[in-house]
C-alpha positions in Angstrom: 179.6 163.4 125.8 179.7 161.0 128.4 177.9 162.9 130.6 174.9 163.6 128.2 174.4 159.9 127.6 174.5 159.3 131.3 171.5 161.8 131.8 169.6 160.2 128.6 170.0 156.6 130.2 168.8 157.9 133.1 166.1 159.9 132.0 164.9 156.8 129.9 165.1 154.5 132.9 162.8 156.9 134.9 160.4 157.2 132.2 159.8 153.7 131.8 161.6 153.5 128.5 165.0 150.8 129.6 163.6 147.7 129.3 167.2 146.1 129.5 170.4 147.9 131.1 173.5 146.4 130.3 177.1 146.7 131.3 180.3 145.2 131.0 182.4 143.8 133.9 186.0 142.7 134.2 186.5 139.2 135.8 189.4 136.6 136.4 188.7 135.2 133.2 188.0 138.8 131.0 185.3 140.8 130.0 181.4 139.5 131.4 178.3 141.0 129.4 175.5 142.3 132.7 172.2 142.8 131.3 169.2 143.4 133.6 165.8 144.5 133.5 163.6 145.9 136.4 162.6 142.4 137.6 166.4 141.3 137.7 169.8 140.0 136.4 168.6 138.8 132.7 171.8 137.5 131.4 175.5 137.3 132.2 177.6 136.4 128.9 180.7 134.9 129.7 184.0 136.0 127.9 184.1 133.4 125.3 180.6 134.2 124.4 179.8 137.1 121.6 178.3 140.2 123.5 177.1 141.9 120.3 175.0 138.5 119.7 173.8 138.4 123.5 172.3 142.1 123.0 171.0 141.1 119.9 168.9 137.9 121.3 167.7 140.1 124.2 166.7 142.8 122.1 164.7 140.1 120.4 163.3 137.8 123.2 162.5 140.4 126.1 162.4 143.9 124.4 164.4 145.8 121.5 164.8 148.9 124.7 168.3 147.6 125.5 170.4 150.5 126.4 174.1 150.8 128.0 173.7 151.9 131.7 176.3 150.6 133.7 174.9 152.2 136.9 172.0 149.8 136.6 174.1 147.1 137.2 176.6 148.3 140.3 175.0 146.0 143.0 176.0 143.0 140.4 179.6 144.1 139.8 179.7 144.5 143.3 178.7 141.0 144.0 180.7 139.7 141.2 183.9 141.3 142.0 183.5 140.2 146.2 182.9 136.7 145.0 186.1 136.4 142.8 187.7 138.0 145.5 186.7 134.8 148.0 184.4 137.5 150.0 181.0 136.3 148.8 179.4 132.9 148.8 175.9 133.5 148.1 174.6 136.1 145.5 171.6 138.3 146.8 170.3 139.7 143.9 166.6 139.5 142.3 166.9 137.3 138.9 164.9 137.5 135.8 163.8 133.8 134.5 162.1 135.0 131.2 165.1 133.2 129.4 164.5 129.8 130.3 161.4 127.8 130.3 160.2 124.4 131.1 162.2 121.5 132.4 164.9 124.0 131.9 163.9 126.3 134.0 163.0 123.8 136.9 166.7 122.5 136.5 168.1 125.9 136.6 166.3 126.8 139.7 167.8 123.8 141.2 171.1 124.5 140.0 170.7 128.0 141.7 169.8 126.2 145.0 173.9 124.4 145.0 175.7 125.9 148.3 179.0 127.3 147.3 181.8 124.8 147.9 179.4 121.7 146.8 178.7 119.8 143.8 175.6 118.0 142.4 175.6 115.6 139.6 173.6 116.3 136.2 171.5 113.4 137.7 170.8 114.9 140.7 169.8 117.7 139.0 167.3 116.1 136.6 165.7 114.6 139.6 165.5 117.6 141.4 163.9 119.3 138.4 161.4 116.8 138.5 162.4 113.7 136.0 165.4 111.6 136.9 165.5 110.4 133.8 165.9 114.0 131.8 169.7 113.6 132.5 170.7 114.9 128.8 168.1 117.5 129.5 169.6 118.9 132.7 173.2 119.1 130.6 170.9 121.4 128.4 170.0 123.4 131.1 173.6 123.9 132.5 174.4 124.8 128.4 171.8 127.1 127.8 172.2 129.1 131.4 171.6 132.4 130.9 172.6 133.5 134.4 175.9 131.8 134.3 178.1 131.8 137.9 175.1 133.6 139.7 173.2 129.9 138.8 176.5 128.2 139.4 176.0 125.4 136.5 180.1 125.0 136.7 178.9 123.1 140.4 177.2 120.5 138.2 179.7 117.4 137.3 179.1 114.2 135.9 178.3 111.2 137.8 181.5 109.8 139.7 182.9 113.5 139.7 184.3 114.0 136.4 183.6 118.0 135.0 181.3 117.8 131.9 181.3 120.9 129.6 180.9 124.3 130.8 180.1 127.4 128.4 182.7 129.1 129.5 185.2 126.6 128.7 186.8 124.1 131.0 189.5 125.8 132.6 187.2 128.5 133.7 185.1 125.5 135.7 187.8 124.2 136.9 189.3 127.4 138.0 185.7 128.1 139.7 185.5 125.1 141.5 189.4 125.7 142.8 188.5 129.1 144.2 185.3 127.6 145.8 187.4 124.7 147.7 186.1 122.0 145.2 188.9 120.8 143.6 192.5 120.9 145.2 
C-alpha cells in the first residue's frame, strides 16, 4: 500500500499535479511540518503549531493539490538534521516567499540574512526593511514567519537583548540561541 502511494505521488509530481509536497520531520523540539512547492520551501510548521491547520492554509493560499511526499523534502530534512547537530550554519535551499508580502516580506528577507551565531534587534530589522519606526511591524513579521529556523526569526531580540517572543515558544528560542552560541 505504501509503495503504491509513493508511486502515485511520484506520478503526480512528474505530471505537474503536485503543487505542494509535505512531510513531517523530527527535531529536538518535536515534529516539524515541512512543505515545499516547485519554487522552494514554502512552510515550516513548529511542534506547537497545528499541522492540519497549516496544511489547510496551504491548500487555501497556494493550491488545493497538497500531497504527502517525503522524498520531495529530503534536502530540507537533511539540512535541518545537520543544523540541529551543530554541523550546518547556512541553509542552502530555494525558498518560496509567496506566503508573505510587502513590509513583512522585506523584514523576513532581512531576517534571512542574519548570520548564524548573531542577533539583531526588532529596530534593526525594521530599518533594514525600509522603515526604522516600524518596530512592531518587524515583530509581526517575525511572528508570522512561514519559514522559521531557515529564516531565523529566533535571532531577533528586543533592544537591550531581551528575548521577545517566538512562535515555537520562548524555551525553543532560547535553546536555538544556546545551540548557536549566542547564549551561555
